[in-house]
N, C-alpha and C positions, 0 to 999 in steps of 0.2 A: 039620823040613822044612815048608815052607809049601805048602799045596795051592792050586792055581789054580782059581778058580771063574769060570765064564763068566757074563756078564750074560745075563738072559733075552732071547731073540731075538724076532723079528717073529712067528713062529708061536705062541710062548707068549702074547704080548700079544693077538694076534688071537683066540686061544682064550678068554682072559679076557674080552674084549669081547663075544664071542658068548654066553658063559655069563651074563654080567651082563645082557645084553639079554633073553635067553630067560627068565631068572628074574625080573629086576627089572621088566620091563614088565608082566607079569601081576600081580605083587605090588603095583605102584603103583596099580592100578585102584581098590582100596578107599580108600586115602588120597586119591586124586583126587576120588572121590565125596564123601568126608567133608568135604574142604576146600570143594568147590563148594557143598555144602549149607549150610555154616556161614557162608560169605561172601556167599552169594546170587548168585554169578556163575559163569559157565563151565559151567553144567549142560547147555546145548545143545551144548557141545563134547565132552562125555564120550562120547556114542554114536559120534561121528566118530573121535575120537582112539583110542578103545578098540574100534573096530569088530570086530577079530578076537575080542576077549574077549566082547563083547556078542553076537556071532553064535553063541556056545556056549549062550546062554540057551535056545534052542529056537524053535519056530515061534510068532511073535506072534499069528497067526490062531487058534491053538489056545488061546491065553491060559494055557498051562501050560508052565512051563519044565521042562527035563529035570533030571536029578540034578545035573549040573555047574552048570547055570543056577541052580538053587535055592541051591546053595552060594555061587555068586558074588553072587547077590542078597543073601543073608544077609551076606556079607563086605562088600558095599557099604554096608550099613545099620548095621554095628556101631558106627561112630563118627560116623554122620551125625546131623544135626539131626532131631528127632522129626518124623515125617510124610513124610519123603522116601522115595520108592519108585521101582521100575522099573515102568513101565506100558507095555503094548503099544499101538501105535496102528495103526489100519487105516482108511484113508480111501478110500472107493469112488471110482473115477474119478480117482484121484491118480496122477501119473506115478511117484511114489516107491514103492518096494516097502514092504510093511508092516515095521515095526521096533519097537524098544523105546526109550523115552525116560526119562531120569532127571528126575523132577519132584517138586515139593512137593505131596503128596496133600491137604494141608490147604487148598490153593487151590481145590479142587473140591467 
């Protein structure tokens, strides 16, 4: 007897997409940092594209990331070119809120 198997439906594929996005997006943060540091391009996009991830670093004015932020900073530097770091920026009288930037620390 041949058993009939239904093809996966829309609900299944929607679930797959949601899981891939929720897991893949944060995991792609490290490789994005590594690539940008190695090719020397795109570093200014990282804080924007990964804004929800960077927001977990902690308060840039305190200049001390939280536990999750420390792990993410470490993860971002694992495969990065030497000298690349996350640095808080705070500019007084700037319309932008304080934040974190992915920069080549050797340039300073």
